C-alpha positions as CSV (number, residue, x, y, z in Angstrom):
1,X,-23.9,3.4,117.4
2,X,-25.1,0.3,119.3
3,X,-24.3,-0.5,122.9
4,X,-23.2,-4.1,122.5
5,X,-21.5,-5.4,125.6
6,X,-21.3,-2.0,127.3
7,X,-24.6,-2.6,129.0
8,X,-23.8,-4.3,132.3
9,X,-21.6,-3.9,135.4
10,X,-19.2,-6.7,134.8
11,X,-15.7,-6.3,133.2
12,X,-15.0,-9.0,130.6
13,X,-11.5,-10.3,130.3
14,X,-10.6,-8.3,127.1
15,X,-12.0,-5.2,128.8
16,X,-9.7,-5.7,131.8
17,X,-6.7,-6.2,129.5
18,X,-7.5,-2.9,127.6
19,X,-8.0,-0.9,130.8
20,X,-4.8,-2.4,132.2
21,X,-2.9,-1.4,129.0
22,X,-4.1,2.1,129.4
23,X,-3.3,2.3,133.1
24,X,0.1,0.6,133.0
25,X,1.5,2.7,130.1
26,X,0.0,5.9,131.6
27,X,1.7,5.2,134.9
28,X,5.1,4.5,133.4
29,X,4.9,7.7,131.3
30,X,4.3,9.7,134.6
31,X,7.3,7.8,136.1
32,X,9.4,9.2,133.3
33,X,7.9,12.7,133.7
34,X,8.3,12.8,137.5
35,X,11.8,11.2,137.6
36,X,13.3,14.2,135.8
37,X,12.1,16.6,138.4
38,X,13.3,14.4,141.3
39,X,16.8,13.7,139.8
40,X,17.4,17.2,138.3
41,X,19.5,18.4,141.3
42,X,21.7,15.3,140.9
43,X,22.5,15.6,137.1
44,X,22.2,19.4,136.6
45,X,26.0,19.9,136.8
46,X,26.5,17.3,134.1
47,X,25.0,19.4,131.3
48,X,26.1,22.9,132.1
49,X,29.5,24.6,132.7
50,X,31.1,23.9,136.1
51,X,31.5,26.5,138.8
52,X,27.9,27.7,139.2
53,X,25.7,24.8,140.5
54,X,22.7,27.2,141.0
55,X,22.8,28.3,137.4
56,X,23.1,24.6,136.3
57,X,20.0,23.6,138.4
58,X,18.0,26.6,137.1
59,X,18.9,25.7,133.5
60,X,17.9,22.1,134.1
61,X,14.6,23.2,135.6
62,X,13.9,25.6,132.7
63,X,14.3,22.6,130.4
64,X,11.8,20.8,132.6
65,X,9.3,23.6,132.3
66,X,9.7,23.8,128.5
67,X,8.4,20.2,128.4
68,X,5.0,21.6,129.3
69,X,5.0,23.7,126.0
70,X,5.0,20.5,124.0
71,X,2.0,19.0,125.7
72,X,-0.6,20.8,123.6
73,X,1.2,19.8,120.4
74,X,1.3,16.2,121.6
75,X,-2.3,16.3,122.5
76,X,-3.2,17.6,119.0
77,X,-0.9,15.3,116.9
78,X,-1.1,12.0,118.9
79,X,-4.7,12.7,119.8
80,X,-5.5,13.1,116.1
81,X,-3.7,9.8,115.4
82,X,-6.0,8.2,118.0
83,X,-9.1,9.6,116.3
84,X,-7.9,8.7,112.7
85,X,-6.1,5.4,113.1
86,X,-7.0,4.0,116.5
87,X,-6.8,4.7,120.2
88,X,-4.3,1.9,120.9
89,X,-2.1,3.1,118.0
90,X,-1.8,6.5,119.7
91,X,-1.1,4.9,123.0
92,X,1.6,2.7,121.7
93,X,3.4,5.5,120.0
94,X,3.1,7.9,123.0
95,X,4.8,5.4,125.4
96,X,7.5,4.6,122.7
97,X,8.3,8.3,122.4
98,X,8.4,8.8,126.1
99,X,10.8,5.9,126.6
100,X,12.9,7.1,123.7
101,X,13.2,10.5,125.4
102,X,14.3,8.8,128.6
103,X,17.0,6.8,126.7
104,X,18.2,10.0,125.0
105,X,18.5,11.8,128.4
106,X,20.3,8.7,130.0
107,X,23.0,8.4,127.3
108,X,23.7,12.1,126.6
109,X,27.4,12.9,127.1
110,X,28.3,15.6,129.7
111,X,29.0,19.2,129.0
112,X,32.7,18.6,129.6
113,X,32.7,16.1,126.6
114,X,30.5,17.7,124.0
115,X,30.0,21.3,125.2
116,X,26.7,23.1,124.4
117,X,25.4,20.0,122.6
118,X,24.8,18.4,126.0
119,X,22.0,20.8,127.2
120,X,20.6,20.8,123.6
121,X,20.3,17.0,123.6
122,X,18.8,17.1,127.1
123,X,16.2,19.7,125.8
124,X,15.3,17.4,122.8
125,X,14.8,14.5,125.2
126,X,12.6,16.6,127.5
127,X,10.6,18.0,124.5
128,X,9.9,14.4,123.4
129,X,8.7,13.5,126.9
130,X,6.4,16.5,127.0
131,X,5.0,15.7,123.5
132,X,4.4,12.1,124.6
133,X,2.7,13.2,127.8
134,X,0.4,15.5,126.0
135,X,-0.7,12.8,123.6
136,X,-1.0,10.1,126.3
137,X,-3.4,11.9,128.5
138,X,-6.4,12.4,126.2
139,X,-5.9,9.1,124.4
140,X,-5.6,7.0,127.5
141,X,-8.7,8.6,129.0
142,X,-10.6,7.9,125.9
143,X,-9.4,4.3,125.6
144,X,-10.0,3.3,129.2
145,X,-13.5,4.7,129.4
146,X,-14.5,3.4,126.0
147,X,-13.3,0.0,127.0
148,X,-15.4,-0.1,130.2
149,X,-18.9,-1.6,130.7
150,X,-21.6,1.0,130.4
151,X,-22.4,1.1,134.1
152,X,-18.7,1.2,135.2
153,X,-17.3,4.0,133.2
154,X,-16.7,6.1,136.4
155,X,-14.8,3.2,138.1
156,X,-12.8,2.5,135.0
157,X,-11.9,6.2,134.5
158,X,-10.8,6.5,138.1
159,X,-8.0,4.0,137.4
160,X,-6.5,6.4,134.9
161,X,-6.0,8.8,137.8
162,X,-4.8,6.0,140.1
163,X,-2.2,5.2,137.5
164,X,-0.8,8.7,137.6
165,X,-0.5,8.6,141.4
166,X,1.2,5.2,141.2
167,X,3.6,6.6,138.6
168,X,4.6,9.5,140.8
169,X,5.1,7.1,143.8
170,X,7.2,4.7,141.6
171,X,9.4,7.6,140.5
172,X,10.0,8.5,144.2
173,X,10.8,4.8,145.0
174,X,13.3,4.6,142.2
175,X,15.0,7.8,143.2
176,X,15.0,6.7,146.8
177,X,16.6,3.3,146.0
178,X,19.3,4.9,143.9
179,X,20.2,7.5,146.6
180,X,20.4,4.8,149.3
181,X,22.4,2.3,147.2
182,X,24.9,4.8,145.8
183,X,27.0,7.6,147.3
184,X,26.8,11.2,146.0
185,X,29.7,10.8,143.6
186,X,28.2,7.6,142.1
187,X,24.8,9.2,141.8
188,X,26.2,12.3,140.0
189,X,28.4,10.2,137.8
190,X,26.2,7.4,136.6
191,X,23.4,6.6,139.1
192,X,20.8,9.0,137.7
193,X,21.3,7.4,134.3
194,X,20.3,4.0,135.7
195,X,17.0,5.5,136.8
196,X,16.1,6.7,133.3
197,X,17.3,3.5,131.6
198,X,15.3,1.4,134.0
199,X,12.1,3.3,133.4
200,X,12.7,3.3,129.6
201,X,13.0,-0.5,129.7
202,X,9.6,-0.7,131.5
203,X,8.2,1.7,129.0
204,X,9.2,-0.5,126.1
205,X,7.6,-3.5,127.8
206,X,4.4,-1.4,128.1
207,X,4.7,-0.6,124.4
208,X,4.8,-4.3,123.5
209,X,1.8,-5.0,125.8
210,X,-0.2,-2.2,124.3
211,X,0.5,-3.5,120.8
212,X,-1.1,-6.8,121.6
213,X,-4.4,-5.6,123.1
214,X,-7.6,-4.9,121.2
215,X,-9.0,-1.6,120.0
216,X,-11.6,0.2,122.1
217,X,-15.1,-1.0,121.2
218,X,-16.3,2.5,120.4
219,X,-13.6,3.1,117.8
220,X,-14.2,-0.4,116.3
221,X,-17.9,0.5,115.9
222,X,-17.0,3.9,114.3
223,X,-14.7,2.1,111.9
224,X,-17.4,-0.4,110.9
225,X,-19.9,2.3,110.4
226,X,-17.4,4.5,108.5
227,X,-17.6,7.3,110.9
228,X,-13.8,7.8,111.3
229,X,-12.8,11.2,110.1
230,X,-9.5,12.4,108.5
231,X,-9.2,15.8,110.1
232,X,-10.3,15.6,113.7
233,X,-8.5,18.9,114.7
234,X,-10.4,20.8,112.1
235,X,-13.7,19.2,113.0
236,X,-13.1,19.8,116.7
237,X,-12.8,23.6,116.3
238,X,-15.4,24.0,113.5
239,X,-18.2,21.7,114.8
240,X,-17.4,20.9,118.4
241,X,-15.9,24.1,119.9
242,X,-18.3,23.9,122.8
243,X,-16.7,20.6,123.8
244,X,-13.3,22.4,123.8
245,X,-14.6,25.0,126.2
246,X,-16.1,22.4,128.4
247,X,-12.9,20.4,128.6
248,X,-11.1,23.6,129.7
249,X,-13.8,24.5,132.2
250,X,-13.7,21.0,133.7
251,X,-9.9,20.5,133.7
252,X,-8.8,24.0,134.8
253,X,-10.0,24.0,138.5
254,X,-8.6,20.5,139.3
255,X,-5.3,21.3,137.5
256,X,-4.8,24.3,139.8
257,X,-6.1,22.7,143.0
258,X,-4.2,19.4,142.5
259,X,-0.9,21.3,141.8
260,X,-1.4,23.4,145.0
261,X,-2.6,20.8,147.5
262,X,-0.7,17.7,146.3
263,X,2.3,18.8,144.2
264,X,3.4,22.2,145.3
265,X,2.4,22.3,149.0
266,X,5.6,20.7,150.4
267,X,7.8,23.3,148.7
268,X,5.6,26.1,149.8
269,X,5.4,25.0,153.4
270,X,9.1,24.3,153.6
271,X,10.0,27.7,152.2
272,X,7.3,29.7,154.0
273,X,7.2,28.1,157.4
274,X,10.6,26.4,157.6
275,X,9.4,22.8,157.9
276,X,12.0,20.1,157.1
277,X,11.5,19.3,153.4
278,X,11.8,15.5,154.0
279,X,9.0,15.7,156.5
280,X,6.5,17.5,154.3
281,X,7.5,15.3,151.4
282,X,6.5,12.3,153.6
283,X,3.1,13.9,154.0
284,X,2.9,14.3,150.2
285,X,3.7,10.6,149.7
286,X,1.1,9.5,152.3
287,X,-1.5,11.8,150.7
288,X,-0.7,10.2,147.3
289,X,-1.2,6.7,148.8
290,X,-4.5,7.9,150.2
291,X,-5.6,9.0,146.7
292,X,-4.7,5.6,145.3
293,X,-7.0,4.0,147.9
294,X,-10.1,6.3,147.6
295,X,-10.2,7.2,143.9
296,X,-11.8,3.9,142.8
297,X,-14.3,4.2,145.6
298,X,-15.4,7.6,144.4
299,X,-15.3,6.4,140.8
300,X,-17.7,3.6,141.7
301,X,-19.9,6.0,143.6
302,X,-20.2,8.3,140.5
303,X,-21.6,5.3,138.6
304,X,-24.4,5.2,141.2
305,X,-25.2,8.8,141.9
306,X,-23.7,10.6,138.9
307,X,-20.7,12.8,138.2
308,X,-22.2,16.2,138.9
309,X,-22.7,15.7,142.7
310,X,-19.1,14.8,143.1
311,X,-17.8,17.7,141.0
312,X,-19.9,20.1,143.1
313,X,-18.8,18.5,146.4
314,X,-15.1,19.0,145.6
315,X,-15.4,22.5,144.2
316,X,-17.7,23.8,146.9
317,X,-15.6,22.1,149.5
318,X,-12.5,23.8,148.2
319,X,-14.3,27.2,148.3
320,X,-15.2,26.7,151.9
321,X,-11.9,25.2,153.1
322,X,-9.1,27.0,151.2
323,X,-8.9,29.9,153.7
324,X,-8.9,27.6,156.8
325,X,-6.4,25.2,155.1
326,X,-3.9,27.9,154.3
327,X,-4.3,29.3,157.8
328,X,-3.8,26.0,159.5
329,X,-0.7,24.7,157.6
330,X,1.5,27.2,159.5
331,X,0.4,25.9,162.9
332,X,2.8,23.0,163.2
333,X,3.5,19.7,161.4
334,X,0.4,17.9,162.9
335,X,-1.8,20.6,161.5
336,X,0.0,20.5,158.2
337,X,-0.4,16.7,157.8
338,X,-4.1,16.9,158.7
339,X,-4.7,19.8,156.4
340,X,-3.1,18.1,153.4
341,X,-5.0,14.9,154.0
342,X,-8.3,16.8,154.3
343,X,-7.8,18.7,151.1
344,X,-6.8,15.6,149.2
345,X,-10.0,13.9,150.4
346,X,-12.0,17.0,149.2
347,X,-10.4,16.8,145.8
348,X,-10.5,13.0,145.4
349,X,-14.1,12.9,144.1
350,X,-13.2,15.5,141.4
351,X,-10.1,13.5,140.4
352,X,-12.1,10.3,140.4
353,X,-14.7,11.5,137.9
354,X,-12.4,13.7,135.8
355,X,-11.6,11.1,133.2
356,X,-15.2,9.8,132.7
357,X,-16.8,13.2,132.6
358,X,-14.3,14.5,130.0
359,X,-14.8,11.5,127.8
360,X,-18.6,11.8,128.1
361,X,-18.5,15.4,127.1
362,X,-16.6,15.0,123.8
363,X,-18.0,13.3,120.7
364,X,-16.3,10.0,119.8
365,X,-15.0,11.1,116.4
366,X,-12.8,13.8,117.9
367,X,-12.5,12.4,121.4
368,X,-8.8,11.8,121.8
369,X,-7.9,15.2,120.2
370,X,-10.8,17.0,121.9
371,X,-9.6,15.9,125.4
372,X,-5.8,15.9,124.8
373,X,-5.4,19.4,123.3
374,X,-7.6,21.6,125.5
375,X,-6.6,19.6,128.6
376,X,-3.0,20.3,127.9
377,X,-3.8,24.0,127.5
378,X,-5.7,24.0,130.8
379,X,-2.8,22.4,132.7
380,X,-0.3,24.8,131.2
381,X,-2.4,27.9,132.1
382,X,-3.6,26.9,135.5
383,X,-1.6,23.9,136.8
384,X,1.8,25.1,135.5
385,X,1.4,28.6,136.8
386,X,-0.1,27.8,140.2
387,X,3.3,27.8,142.1
388,X,4.2,31.1,140.4
389,X,1.1,32.9,141.5
390,X,1.0,31.4,145.1
391,X,4.7,32.2,145.6
392,X,4.4,35.7,144.2
393,X,1.5,36.5,146.5
394,X,3.3,35.1,149.6
395,X,6.7,36.7,148.8
396,X,5.0,40.0,148.0
397,X,4.0,40.3,151.7
398,X,0.5,39.1,151.3
399,X,0.7,35.7,153.0
400,X,-2.8,36.1,154.4
401,X,-4.2,36.4,150.9
402,X,-2.8,33.3,149.1
403,X,-6.1,31.5,149.7
404,X,-8.0,33.9,147.4
405,X,-6.6,32.5,144.1
406,X,-7.6,28.8,144.6
407,X,-10.9,29.9,146.1
408,X,-11.8,32.1,143.1
409,X,-11.0,29.3,140.6
410,X,-12.9,26.7,142.7
411,X,-15.9,29.1,142.8
412,X,-15.8,29.5,139.0
413,X,-15.7,25.7,138.7
414,X,-18.6,25.2,141.1
415,X,-20.6,27.8,139.1
416,X,-19.9,26.0,135.8
417,X,-20.8,22.6,137.3
418,X,-24.2,23.9,138.3
419,X,-25.0,24.0,134.6
420,X,-23.1,20.9,133.4
421,X,-25.3,18.1,132.1
422,X,-25.3,14.8,133.9
423,X,-23.7,12.2,131.6
424,X,-23.3,9.2,133.9
425,X,-26.6,7.6,133.0
426,X,-26.6,8.1,129.3
427,X,-25.2,5.4,126.9
428,X,-21.8,6.5,125.7
429,X,-22.8,5.4,122.2
430,X,-25.6,8.0,122.1
431,X,-23.2,10.7,123.2
432,X,-20.5,9.5,120.8
433,X,-22.3,10.3,117.5
434,X,-25.2,12.7,118.1
435,X,-26.5,15.2,120.6
436,X,-29.5,13.0,121.2
437,X,-29.6,11.5,124.7
438,X,-31.5,8.3,124.9
439,X,-33.3,6.8,127.8
440,X,-31.0,6.6,130.9
441,X,-29.4,3.3,131.9
442,X,-30.9,1.6,134.9
443,X,-28.4,1.3,137.7
């Protein structure tokens, strides 16, 4: 597979459009995904019997968690579509399904009107969102890196992670605007529905934009050279199972560490140390903004020095700082803010290169499937269970031992990354078709 225009450091106009299409759609899908969790306490009572608000909230959150179950299936089916028909086709369908799930949630009648059908329809909407999220991740990673100039794959891939952070921030903004503009009764009655409908409308706009951009250059070359296969899932597990294992090895540590230090930490600190939730959530928001700023810088750096040094820096840093970090967060809000910002900066290099290093470790013919499916498994096993393990250790009377779990996983990651091959300087085309690595690109 020839290198064509992926041989310089400059983004051509059509490349910018494709990368924007991947990032915008990905961001809006994560707005949909995050908005459910933010608004669940508001609309929980609408879908379950009255009289027990705690049970209603728990039921709503169980439906939220079930969405994770659909991610591997979405990664397999929509990823397979991206490998068989085209990356942009998989992306267009994923954002359409996510938006459709949001519309379904927004228009579902309450329990008082249709009874048990209400939580059932809510579940279907959430399953659709989980399915779409699973398919979006691997395909958007593939599309954005394959659309980048050869010497800027790290920078391009970092914007996929930036888009996720921006999506989470936008969900917080939408929820904040609604809660300020409407009173509690209005929010519970119809306000939360406005949020889902607004995001769905943006999602449909992203769908139209994705339809009108070009296919990734790698896939076009595969199509021209008749290398597109009909059964990518089968090929992935029969011929490229090593790639599956590498995706899980690469994705598992950052899934756990990100969920702990960015997503779950405010709830943990509020519950364990009694900090005001709104204060620690502000720290989380500022930490997310910090990620948006520094991720492209580390992505660019990886194009200069390679992916491996940044992976090792983040995992070894997490091994060294997990115990001090968990010790310091209980020493007041100033210590808490500084600790979260420090750990975010430690993890940022890992997040910045995650997209590019995954794409570079999976052959092009099975790339969307080979990232989407095993990545969803890693997130479910490590990211989704992180709060459970940390809370269980703390509530079991072992607060001084909670640091051991993230430290152990980070240590395993660092060990794996000692043996990972450096992929930054090899042409993506060489890695796409064969195991042969050609002469490194000059930087």
